[in-house]
Steps between C-alpha positions, in 0.01 A plus 500: 500500500709296255877509497507476120282605208266209435351652186841535338605155617192331355587637154790253508245215506243540216313182595382663823253711301328182378444308824526503877821310554522351851733206433841655556603225744497266200675738262527874472423688185810598300567874452562669166859580594572127534327409174680786321838373623423150370384638163817707475705186558318307226500784248835670567766269637378140547792265561621247752659640813860424588554303180650734245736784430268690265319814612155339526627233736687762706189716537284198588747396769514854635120528525466153653757575769346842564190321627710287735659819635159663541368202695814501713448867591132432568583224750820667622712197403790431266385417145738205504275339761198507265420251227215529255241221494167436331290572810478444875441129448820469300691688770382266777583194290848641432565487874333161549711347222814697578551398864675173571255276686564177682272247664388618842521871421203707611322801352242713678215662309140597580135439417473857370702426188417523133558165330818647353654520846364165610529249213876544440564404862248215500678352196820484707338223705617269219855577613422419860456864605250557780256787441359664813191713435411733787158649570394863520278700733218668308724553201811608687813299572625490857883512483511294818331212317775502238768530769362190671508305174872562436738211567863427420380342176315810373650610168256772394196700611266607217212739569273736314528871570131543425260213420305563183160416649516701823752777434635476856857627531722247673778589750785392273756722675444325831485160331827584324672591827383173654619306196843664495548453876457129425727514194212427262441696175161661431319505168217750461232482231465867405226451239253726680743734679771630265380828354198516731683603815867546604693174528818480711722208399732531802373176653408326173735258325285434190223729376279375216382798296229530232546758227134506399329593827608783732783601269253547209725318254410259218389145565776243470742709708627441850815500707670328789702687760774292662689630801778253416494399132762233571251317723316355200603259229378550145196292412478588130797482264580644159664781310591834649584368847853377438837658446663188363397144408724206413467123511674508837334786687246781501576847631181683599462875491440681830144589601266624368598367156553153641128474575367638169581249224342523158306787346288668769185709470696799374207722398321423827802590711554820301131586548531437874753783537267796429227332706732496801577867436126574501454324835794697641354828376173425679677390817447155648381642832245713314382193310466309825289774661284533190434126473445467875237778501317351202515156661348637820225670297426172325513295822259734682257519209486125443479414868190718536309298238280228657597155375859594413787332687834681481804284575777760474566735792501879448820677398575315177430556132407133457145418612353149477131445562198285418129557456279258692341239280692600189790331323805732489581415138144578392507827693825603332351420161191709571704795624690493173198452274277763660747765620832416332653454845803272487563299816659160565313198635579146612777358714761751375771232474500480879264209556611406854433856620176542306371161617555598863203737468272208403383658176523436126758773462452874532443813296814710519511870418842663500595860434807652339679833506268612218166404661257781586232511773218500244611152387487369855154653543386337174599160637320560830179605328517209257550250780207657683289450186605134482395438860163667440455286191564189710242613757244558225555148367465347847174687565325355196 
């Protein structure tokens, strides 16, 4: 039994009638309500936000800030602690470039990370920062391992909430408590968690948020939650972030304006608002249960096919697998060409994790709130057909 009407929901996403879309971990489809809001902006009141006294500018500013308020309610945080960014990558880099680093400082991260939560820290080595990368146990972080890595020089702990290859949910609450007991802030990469299951920021200092995945918003939108906005320095400078400028001094505006110089992605942010409302109307817990059940269905079906190796554990809507003797990129291409099934293949911008399985990457199928069981079954049957095709070739 579904907690929401899937048939009605799918009408918000016309593209779903043309393919089997199983690539939501890369980007979700964008609902009509979001596209309509962006079109309304362009056709009815397009202007710059916060930069004019005329009625178009006032309405643009109002709509832009409405989205910030919606996101604040969604996360149960003050809107003033949220800044809009381009994506999760931009959010992580805002923290990496906003903290004041000195030679000898240490940061702890993990081998589960997407490149976006690994490369910014590795680049800090140029400043003499030591990067400690801890291991995992079958896709799960052991908080004790992180606790043992903390020293008096640790400045930050940066971990994924859910790695994009495995879909394993990490114990960020416990990691956060350990970090705070040691006086160390915690950054969480929420690319695969926000909008997919409830996220509690109580023990999180920085949460990197994508707009275009679990929140169903447009691409090019994201946000950063900061428990203490004063903990970061600005890393990008320009108009809209200052109250006064003279040849002697600069007076910056308070957050969040201080961190949003220049003209932002106004239509994208405005389109994100109704998408958040849609997620709220479905209920994040309902979405989690729906995606978990579909993931379990997919996991069971794929695991029963001889020659298929499934890397993800049950209980997640992200399932990575391979077919023996077949290149994952070629398999993904064939699934698309023959059945219009859209999956992701390769290293998934997480090469250290993917390489640990001693393969040329994986095929990754990921569900969304709008996925139906028939689509999962179509993938399973198509993969079965690919394995039988491989057997037929080998028997010649």
